[in-house]
N, C-alpha and C positions, 0 to 999 in steps of 0.2 A: 419618056423619061420622067420619073417622079422624084424631085429634089428632096422631098420630105423622107423618102426612103434611102436616097443616095448619100446624104450627108452623115447620117448615123453609121452607115457602112463604111464611109471613108475614115471617119473618126476611129472606128474599131480597127480598121486595117493599119492606120497610122500609129495608133497606141501599141498595137502588136509589134510593128517594125521597131519603134523606139525601145521598147522594153527588151525585145529579143536581141536587139544589138548590144545593149548593155551586158546582158547575161552571157551572150556569145563571146564578147570581148573579155569579160571577167573570168570565165571558165574555160576559155580556149576551145569552145565548140561552135558549131554552126548548123545552119539548116533546120530541118523540121523538129528535131528533138526539143527545140525551144519554141519554134513558131507554132506548131500544131497545138499544144495544150493552151498556149496563151490565146491564139486566134479562135479556137474552139470556144473558149470562155467569153471572148469579146463579141462573138457573132450574136450572142443572145440579145444584145442591145441594138442590133441592126435588123431585127425582124426576120432572121433566118429561121425556118421551122426547125424545132428541136431534133427531129429525126434526120435532118440533112446537114446540121451544123458540123458534125464530125467529117462527113464526106467532103464539104466545101473546104474546110481547114486542111485536110490531108492533101486534096487535089491542088489547092492554091499554093501550099507550102512546096510541094514537089515542083511546080512550075518555077518558083522563085529560085530554086537550086540551080537551074540550067545556066544562067550567066555567071553565078559565083563559081560553079564547078569548072567552067571553061577557063576563067581567070586563074583559079587555083591549079588546074592541070598544066597550064602553060608555065607557071612558076615552078612547079615540081619537075616538069620535063626539062626546063633549063638547068636544073641541078642534077639532072641524070637519076632522079629518085623514083622513076616509074618503071615497074618491072613489065616490060612490053611482052615478053614470052607468056607471062601469066595472064596478061590482058587478052592475048590471043587465045589462050586456053579457056579462060573463064568468061570472056566477053559474050559469046553467043548465048550461053545459058543465062547470063545475067540480063541480056536484052529481052529474051523471051519470058523470063521469070517476071521481070518488071511489067511488061505489057499484060501478061496474064494476071498478075496481082492487081493492077489498076482496073482491069475489066471485071474481075471478081469483086473488088471492093465497091465498085459502083452499083452492085446488085445485092449486097448484103445489108443487114440492118446496122444502124450506128453502133449498136452494143457489140457487135463482132469487131469493128475497127477499133473501139475503145479497149476491148479485151486484148487484142494483139498488141496495141500500143502499151497498155498497162504491164503486161507480162514481160515484154522486151525491156521496157524502161526499168522495171524492178530488177531484172537480171543485170543490167548495166549499172544500176545503183549499187548492187551487192559487190560487183567487180571493182567499182570505184572505192568502196569502203575497205575491202580486204586487200592485203599485200599479195596480189596474184601476178605481178608483173613478169615473173620468171617461170610461170607455169606453161608447159608445152604439152600438146596432145600428139604431136607428130614431129618427125625431124624435117619434113619437107611438105610443101603445099601439094595436095593431091591433084592430078591431071586426069584426062580421060573422062570416063563415065562418072567417077566419083567427084571429080572437079566440076563437071557439068551439073550434077545434082546439087552440090554445095552452092555454086554460084547461082543456080536457078532459085534456090530457096532464099538466098540472100536478096536477090532481085525482087522476088515476089513479096516477101515480108517488108522490105524497105518501101516498096510502092504502096502497100497497104497502110504503112505508117506515115507516108509523106516525107521520108527522110532520104538523104543522099547516101554516099558510100561509107562515110566514116564510122557511124555509130555501131554498125554490125560487121561490116567487112574488115575494118582495121583490127578490132579485137580477134575476129576469126582468123585472119591471116597470121597474127602474132602467135596465136595458140597453135597454129599449124606450122610454125618454124620460120616464117618470113621475118626478116629484120624489121625493126619498128619503123625507121625512116623510109624504107622501101614500101612498107605497108601503108603508111600515111600518104606517100606520094601516089601510089597505085590506087588507093581508096578515093583520092580526089577524082581521078579519071573514072573510076567506077560510079561515082556520083553522077557523071554525065551519062553513062550507059544506062543508069536507072531512071534519071529524071526525064530524059527525052521520050522514051517509049511509054514510060508511066504517065506522063502528062498527056501524050497522045490518047491513051485509053481513057483518061478522065475528060478530055475534050469531046470524045465521041459519046459520052454517057448521056442518057436521056432521063433525067430525074423526074419522078412523078409528083413534082411540085413546081410552082412558079418561084424562081429565085430572082433576087433583085439584079437589075441591069447594072453593069455590063458583065454578065456571066455566060460563058460558053460551056455547055455540058455542066461540069461541076467546078470549073476553074473561074475564079473571080479575076477578071483582067484588071479591075481596080486594085485588088490586092497585090497582084504581080507588079503593077506600076508603083505602088507605094511601099511595099515591104522591102524589096531588095535595096533600093537607094536609101530608104529610111533607116534601116538597120545599119548600114555602112556609116551613117552619120554619128550614131551613138556607140558604135563598137570601140573607138578609141578611148572613150571614157571608161568603159568596162576594163579595157587593157591597162589603163593607168591605175585603177583600183586594184587590179591583180598583183601589181608589184609590191603591195603591202602585206601580201600573204605568201606563205611557203607553198611549194608545189604540193606537198601532202595535204596542207589545209585546203587548197584549191580543190584537190581530188575529193576530198571529204565533203566540201561545200557542194560540189556538182552532184555527188552521190545523194546528199540530202535533198537537193532540188529535184532530182529524178525520183527519189523515193516518195515525195509529196505528190508529184505528178502521177506516178504509178498508182498510188492509193486513190487519188481522185478519179483516174480513168477506170480503175477496177470497181469503185463504188458506183460510178456512172453505169457500168456494165451490169451490176447485180442488184442495184437498188430498185425497189418497186417503182413502176411508172404509172 
């Protein structure tokens, strides 16, 4: 163990945790949509090779989602807000999609991951800016083959981005006719179905570079140990700040944050290396 390598990594992880907690509490979001871009930036100060920073950020973010999704799912289940028939229909496709997405992500270049993250973040940013809350693409959520294809795609893209169930699955479910409260509760459980197999895929990865201890595959165990509890410490501060803003202002602020993140990720993808 080389402490000269370990302490910058620990500081990068802790800074990510504290900042992402404030943003998550302020904007009412959680998981990788905040952690991944912040951690990917911070890892440059910890000696992680540039071609693997995005991989480590995505993998570590996904692992931190496991405990938070368990806690969130229990709370939503207690309120009867999880659509269990939909979980039964979409669950297998989401599990397989998340595992496939993580196995694929471990083998592609960092530019592919940043492109996926940037495009999805840009789409979500546009949705947050525009008044699209009442837009519907269908009267009911698809089941059967269409449902399996939809859930598999959500699982794969989420695992490649290092995010849980909320960022993609909740907007998708509401667009397909699921009531918003049921979508949020079900999305929390989908976060567990994405993060567990996705993390497994990243743990099994064999990067062609020596990554700082303690890392298994692409998952930084130090990051998992610091980010989840660290973000919980600062989330209440963000929540208190949120009360000074209207819901619309918060939505636009989150959209602006994601827009900047998306531009940085897309620049990272297409800029000369």
